[in-house]
C-alpha positions as CSV (number, residue, x, y, z in Angstrom):
1,M,-117.1,255.0,16.2
2,K,-116.9,253.6,12.7
3,G,-118.7,250.2,12.7
4,R,-117.0,247.2,11.4
5,I,-118.3,243.8,10.1
6,Q,-117.2,240.8,12.1
7,V,-117.8,237.1,11.2
8,Y,-117.5,234.3,13.7
9,T,-117.6,231.0,11.8
10,G,-116.2,227.5,11.9
11,D,-117.1,224.0,13.1
12,G,-115.9,224.6,16.7
13,K,-118.0,225.8,19.7
14,G,-118.1,229.4,20.8
15,K,-119.4,231.5,17.9
16,T,-122.7,232.6,19.6
17,T,-120.9,232.7,23.0
18,A,-118.3,235.1,21.6
19,A,-121.0,237.3,20.0
20,F,-123.0,237.4,23.3
21,G,-119.8,238.2,25.2
22,L,-119.2,241.2,23.0
23,A,-122.7,242.4,23.7
24,L,-122.1,242.0,27.4
25,R,-118.8,243.9,27.1
26,A,-120.6,246.7,25.3
27,A,-123.4,246.8,27.9
28,G,-120.7,247.3,30.6
29,N,-119.6,250.4,28.6
30,G,-123.2,251.7,28.3
31,M,-123.7,250.6,24.7
32,K,-126.9,249.1,23.3
33,S,-126.9,245.8,21.4
34,Y,-129.5,244.0,19.4
35,I,-129.3,240.2,18.8
36,G,-131.4,238.7,16.1
37,Q,-131.3,234.9,16.3
38,F,-131.9,233.0,13.1
39,M,-132.9,229.3,13.2
40,K,-133.3,229.5,17.0
41,G,-136.6,229.7,18.9
42,A,-135.8,228.0,22.2
43,R,-135.1,230.1,25.2
44,Y,-131.6,228.9,26.0
45,G,-129.9,230.1,29.2
46,E,-128.2,233.1,27.7
47,V,-131.5,234.4,26.2
48,K,-133.2,234.0,29.6
49,Y,-130.5,235.9,31.3
50,L,-130.3,238.7,28.7
51,E,-133.9,239.5,29.3
52,R,-132.7,241.1,32.5
53,V,-130.0,243.2,30.8
54,K,-131.6,246.5,29.6
55,E,-128.9,247.3,27.2
56,I,-129.4,244.1,25.1
57,D,-132.5,243.2,23.1
58,V,-132.9,239.7,21.7
59,E,-135.4,238.7,19.1
60,Q,-135.7,235.2,17.6
61,F,-136.6,234.3,14.0
62,G,-136.4,230.6,14.5
63,W,-138.3,227.7,15.8
64,E,-138.0,225.4,18.8
65,D,-136.8,222.3,17.0
66,C,-133.5,221.8,15.1
67,I,-133.9,221.1,11.4
68,R,-131.7,219.4,8.8
69,K,-131.0,220.9,5.4
70,E,-133.4,218.4,3.8
71,D,-136.2,219.5,6.2
72,V,-136.3,223.2,5.1
73,T,-139.8,224.4,4.3
74,E,-141.3,227.7,3.1
75,F,-142.1,228.5,6.7
76,H,-138.4,228.4,7.6
77,K,-137.5,230.6,4.6
78,E,-140.3,233.1,5.5
79,R,-139.0,233.4,9.1
80,T,-135.5,234.0,7.9
81,S,-136.6,236.7,5.4
82,E,-138.6,238.3,8.2
83,G,-135.4,238.4,10.3
84,L,-133.3,240.0,7.6
85,K,-136.0,242.6,7.0
86,T,-136.0,243.4,10.7
87,A,-132.2,243.7,10.6
88,Y,-132.6,246.5,8.0
89,E,-135.1,248.2,10.3
90,I,-132.9,247.8,13.4
91,V,-129.7,249.2,11.7
92,S,-131.7,252.0,10.1
93,S,-133.1,253.0,13.5
94,K,-129.6,253.9,14.7
95,K,-130.8,252.8,18.2
96,Y,-128.1,250.2,18.6
97,D,-124.3,250.3,18.7
98,I,-123.9,246.6,18.0
99,V,-126.2,244.4,15.8
100,I,-125.7,240.6,16.0
101,L,-127.2,238.3,13.4
102,D,-126.7,235.0,15.2
103,E,-126.7,231.8,13.0
104,I,-127.4,233.8,9.8
105,L,-124.5,232.1,8.1
106,V,-126.1,228.7,8.8
107,A,-129.3,230.1,7.3
108,V,-127.4,230.8,4.1
109,W,-125.8,227.4,4.1
110,F,-129.2,225.7,4.6
111,G,-130.7,227.7,1.7
112,L,-133.1,229.5,4.0
113,I,-131.9,232.8,2.5
114,E,-129.8,233.5,-0.6
115,E,-126.2,234.5,0.0
116,S,-126.9,237.5,-2.4
117,K,-129.5,238.9,0.1
118,V,-127.0,238.8,3.0
119,V,-124.2,240.3,0.8
120,E,-126.6,243.1,-0.3
121,F,-127.3,243.8,3.4
122,L,-123.6,243.9,4.2
123,N,-122.9,246.3,1.4
124,W,-125.8,248.5,2.4
125,H,-124.7,248.6,6.1
126,P,-123.9,252.2,6.8
127,R,-121.1,251.4,9.2
128,D,-122.6,253.4,12.1
129,S,-123.0,250.2,14.1
130,E,-120.8,247.2,14.7
131,L,-122.3,244.2,12.8
132,I,-121.6,240.6,13.9
133,L,-122.6,237.5,11.9
134,T,-122.3,234.1,13.4
135,G,-122.6,230.5,12.1
136,R,-120.8,227.7,10.4
137,K,-119.9,227.7,6.7
138,A,-119.3,231.4,6.1
139,T,-119.1,231.9,2.3
140,V,-116.0,233.3,0.6
141,K,-117.9,236.4,-0.5
142,I,-119.1,237.2,3.1
143,I,-115.6,236.7,4.5
144,E,-114.2,239.0,1.8
145,I,-116.7,241.8,2.8
146,S,-116.0,241.4,6.5
147,D,-113.4,243.4,8.4
148,L,-112.7,240.6,10.8
149,T,-113.3,236.9,10.5
150,T,-112.6,234.4,13.3
151,E,-112.8,230.7,12.7
152,M,-113.6,228.4,15.6
153,K,-111.9,225.1,14.9
154,C,-113.0,221.9,16.7
155,V,-110.0,219.9,17.8
156,K,-111.9,217.5,20.1
157,H,-115.5,217.4,21.2
158,Y,-117.3,215.2,23.7
159,Y,-120.4,215.0,21.4
160,D,-118.3,212.4,19.5
161,K,-118.5,210.2,22.6
162,G,-122.2,210.6,22.9
163,V,-122.4,213.4,25.4
164,M,-125.5,215.4,24.6
165,A,-126.1,219.2,25.2
166,R,-126.0,220.0,28.9
167,K,-128.1,222.6,30.8
168,G,-126.0,225.7,31.6
169,I,-123.2,224.6,29.3
170,E,-124.8,224.2,25.8
171,L,-128.4,225.0,26.7
């Protein structure tokens, strides 16, 4: 199988969910997936569940609390760089059929990692594994390199009415 590069972006819900769903589909077909989560360190429901799925490995390069762009520190940048370095190692290992870099696009948008570093990784990717990048604000250059880009568009959201994240739905 020749690996492709997929991007799930946009302001709507469902980017991480789509990527995790792809990993579950692959597991059902005996394939192995690696999910590297950028900017996330909390053990959301999907991460807790995937700990039970032997075909899927999840590693987090984030932190428990959400941050805003103006709150970025060297610590956040170091964690993100560590995640990308690990992604190189994971892809080089040829152990996984699918490699998901969850929220890496937001990490670029927040300035946690330079777009050029992610572009370099995409151009280096040997195409022997499927590569999925998720997050809001995918750059034009990353979209151009991708083989498939899906944009999730928010038409209506209950957050606008003050409904906060709910256990089992968003958490």
